[in-house]
N, C-alpha and C positions, 0 to 999 in steps of 0.2 A: 901762699900769698907773698908777693915780693916785698922787698923793703920799701919801695916807692908806694905800693898800695897801703902798707901799714902807716906810712906818714900822712897820706891824704885821707884814707877811709878808716872809720872806726871798725873795730872788730865786732862782727855780728854773730848772733846765735844761729848756727846752721839749721837747727830744728824749727825755730819759729819762722825764719825766712823761707825755709824749704816748704813748710806746710802752706804758707801764703803764696808760694810760687814766685818769689822775688829773687832778684839778682843777688848772688852770694857776696859780691864786693860792696855795692852801695846800698842794697836793701830797698831800692826804690823802683827800679825797672822790672818789667815782667820777664819771667824765665821761659814761659810757654807761649807758643804761637798756635792757638787751638787747644785741644784737650791734652795731648801728650807730646806734641811736636815741639822741640826746642827752637827758640829763635836763633838767629845767627849771632847776634850780639845784643848787649844791653842798650836800650835807647837812651838811658840816662848817663851812664858812665863810659859806655863803649867797650865794656869787657867782652872779648871774643869767647863764645861758648864752645869752641872746638875741643877744649879739654874735657868736656862733659861726656861721660859714657857710663850710664847707670846699668847697662846690660840687662840681665834677667833678675837682678837683685830685688827690685821692687815687686815683681810678680811672685817670686818665691815667698817673700815676707807676707804678701797679701794672702796667698794660699794657706800658709800656716796660721796666720792670725785669724782670718775670717773663718777658716775651717774649724778651728778650735772653738770659736764663739758660737757659730751656727750649729755645729754638731752637738756641742754641749747643751745649748738651749733646746734643741729638738729632742734630744734624749731625755732631758728633764721633763719637758712637756708630755712626752709619750709615757714615761713611767708614772708621772703624777696624775695625769688626767685622761690618758688614752683617747685622744681626739680622733675623729675620722681622718683618713688620708688626704682628703681634699683640703682640710684645714692646714695640714702641714705644707702643702703646695702653696696655698695662698699666703702663708706667713713667711716661709723660709726662702722661696725663690726670689721674691722682690727684695727681701732684706739682704740676701747674699749678693745680688747684682748691684744694688745701691751702695752697700758698704765697700764692695770690691772696687767699684769705679772711683769712689771718693778717695779710698786709701791708696790706690795705685798712683794717682796723681800726686798726692801728698808725699808718699814715700819716695817717688822719683825725684821730687824737688829736694827732699831732705838728703838723699844720697848724693845728688849733684852738689849741693851746698857743702856737704862734708868733704867731698873730693877737693873742692876749691880751698876750703879752710886748712886741710891737711896736705896740700900740694901733692895729691895722689894721682895726678894726670899721667897717662901712659907714657908720654914723652920724657918724663923725669925719672923713670925707673931704669936703673942700671941693670942691663941684661947680661953682664959678664964680660 
């Protein structure tokens, strides 16, 4: 965040603005154009989103978090009640898909907001 940005815009929590999919500078404009596609810039403050590159980070976190939750619950259910296999399919496949889609968008927003807050854009890295 530049000195000019600090003077005009208040410091925002990157986690709450990221989960909501809001602009990391003003917190008002939308970050996404569609489900996971970033807009070119903020409609409210004009921040250019070219700095944003979440890469594969959100997908890795989703795999680890959702995998831990779903596998843990499936194992608990199997050991405790031994339900038929069709019940596992009915429970865990929709839960896995739904949680993964929601968490992927939320984590992508959080990572992009954290990049902005910490000035972690690729252009600012000194490569030697």
